[in-house]
N, C-alpha and C positions, 0 to 999 in steps of 0.2 A: 428250519434247521432240524436235522434228524437227531435221534437220541445220542448217537456216538459223538457227533460234533458238539452237542450241548454238554455232554458229560466231560469232554476234554476242556471246554471253555470254563465250565463251572468248577471243575477240580483245580484249574489254574487260579481262579479267583479265591477259592477256599485256601489253597496253599500259600497265597500271597499275604494272608493274615499273619502278622508277626507274633512271636512268642508272648510278648507282654500283652498284646491285644487279645490273644487266645485265653490267657489266664483271666483277664478282666471280663471277657465275654462269658466264660464258664461261671464265674461268680455272679455276674449280673443275671444270667439266665436262671440260675438256681434260685435267686431271690424272687424273680418274676414268677417262677413256677410255684413257689411256696405261697406267695401273695394271691395267686390265682386259684389255689386249692387243687393243683394237679394231683398231689399225693393224698389229699384229705380223706377221701372215701376208699382209697385203694388199699387193699390188704396185700396183694401179690403184684409186684411190679417187675417187668422185664427191662433190663438195662443193656448196655453194650460197652465194651472197652474200646475207646477211640483208636483208630488206626489210620495211617496215611493222611493226616490232616483233618480227620473227622472232628466234629464238635465234641469237646470234653464234657461228659456228663458225670464225671466222678464226684464233683462237689455235691450234686443232687443225690447221687447214690449214697454218699456218706451221710447226708441228712436223712435219707429214707431209712438207712440202717439204724441211725440214732433214734428215729421215731418208732422203731420196732416193726417196721414193715418187712415182709418176706421179699427179699431182692434176689433176682435171678439173672443169669447171663445165658446167651445162646450157646447151644451145643450142636455142632454139625453132625449129621447122620453119617454112618459109614457109606451108605448108598442113598441115592435120591437127594431131595432138596428140603424135605420137611424137618425143620429144626425142633429141638426140645429145649427146655430152659432149666439149667442146673442152679440149685439154690446156693447162695453165698452165706456162709456162716463163719464164725471165728476160726474154725479148724478146717475149712474147705481146702482140699487139695486141688491144684490147678495143673493143667498140662496143655502144651500148645497143640492146636489143631493143624490140619494140613496146610493152612495159610500162615501158620506161626502165631495165631491169635490165642492167648490163654483162655481156656474154658474150664469150668468146674468139672471135676470127676464126681458125678452124682448118679448113682444107679437108679434113683427114683426121680429123675428129671421130670418136670411138668410139661404138658402140652400147652400150646398158646391159648387154648380154650380155658385153661385154668388161671390165666392172668387177668387182672383187672385193668391194668394199664401196660402198654408196651411202648417204650421209648425207642425210636428207630433212627439210625444214622441215614443220611441222604446226601445226594450230590446236588439236587435242586428241587425246588417246589414252586407251585403257582398258587394263586389265591382261590382256586377252585378245589384245593386240597389234593392235587395230584403230586406224586412223589417220583423223582428220578433217583433210582438207586445205583449201585455199582454195576449192575447188569448180570449178576449171577442168578437172580431169581429165587433166592432162598426165602426172603420175606414173603414174596408173592405165593410161593408154594406152601409155606407154613400157614398163611392166612387164607388160603383158598376156601376153607369151610365158611368163611364170613360172607361170601358172595350169595349164599343161599338164605341168609337171615334177613328178614324184613323189618322186624321191630326191635329185637334185642341185639345190641352190639357190644360184645365183650370179646376181647379186651378193647379198651379205647386206644386208638392208635395216635401217638404223638411223635411227629417227626422233629428232629433237633438239627438246627442248621444256623449258619451265620446269615445275617441279613443280606450279604452280598450273593447268596445262593438263590434268592428269590427272582423269578422271571415272570413275565406277563402271562405266558401260556406254555404249557408243556405238552408234547405229544404223549398220548397214553393209549394203552391197549385194553381190551375188555378184561383181561386177567389182572390188571393193576388194581391194587386195593387203595381206595381213597383214604386220606387221613382225616381224623377228627380235629386235629390241631397241629400247629407247628410252633415250636418254641425257638426263639432267636434271642440274641443278646439285648434286643430292643423291646420285644413284645411277644405275647402269646396270640397267635392267629387261630381263631376257631372257625370251623367250617360246618355248615348245615349239610347233612347227608340225607 
């Protein structure tokens, strides 16, 4: 099955998760992440605001803010695909980007290199740590610098998905960045890179 067929099938599975199950899944995943220490050594963490059925990481975001972590959201570039990450603070002003997704207005937005952990939405994942995204290439372009690192991997890449988005094997390209882990409502999958 090619990426576009898989994307369609996995989006349908993701969208079939009901509102009550979504809320419970977000709460359960947040607890799992905290027990597993996902935020423990992270000072700067990249989050996302869920769109179109994506897994809701806001309970974990709220916990990270309460823990005093520096939390950031993606900011799309005017041109190109390399995102920056705007800080969330009590008085952060937000504005919708070209896709209608709220993003922080932060003149001093960080690069992905400055994050310790990056939580990423996804459409599908496999147990080799491959991620199927929405197809825009923003995360792949933003994280391209990591392909040249052999020993030091920062940020740690954590995909977030429902268990129903797991597949046996995903097609992947050389520019696709493998994940360090995937957080679902049932468990934290860790991958050796």
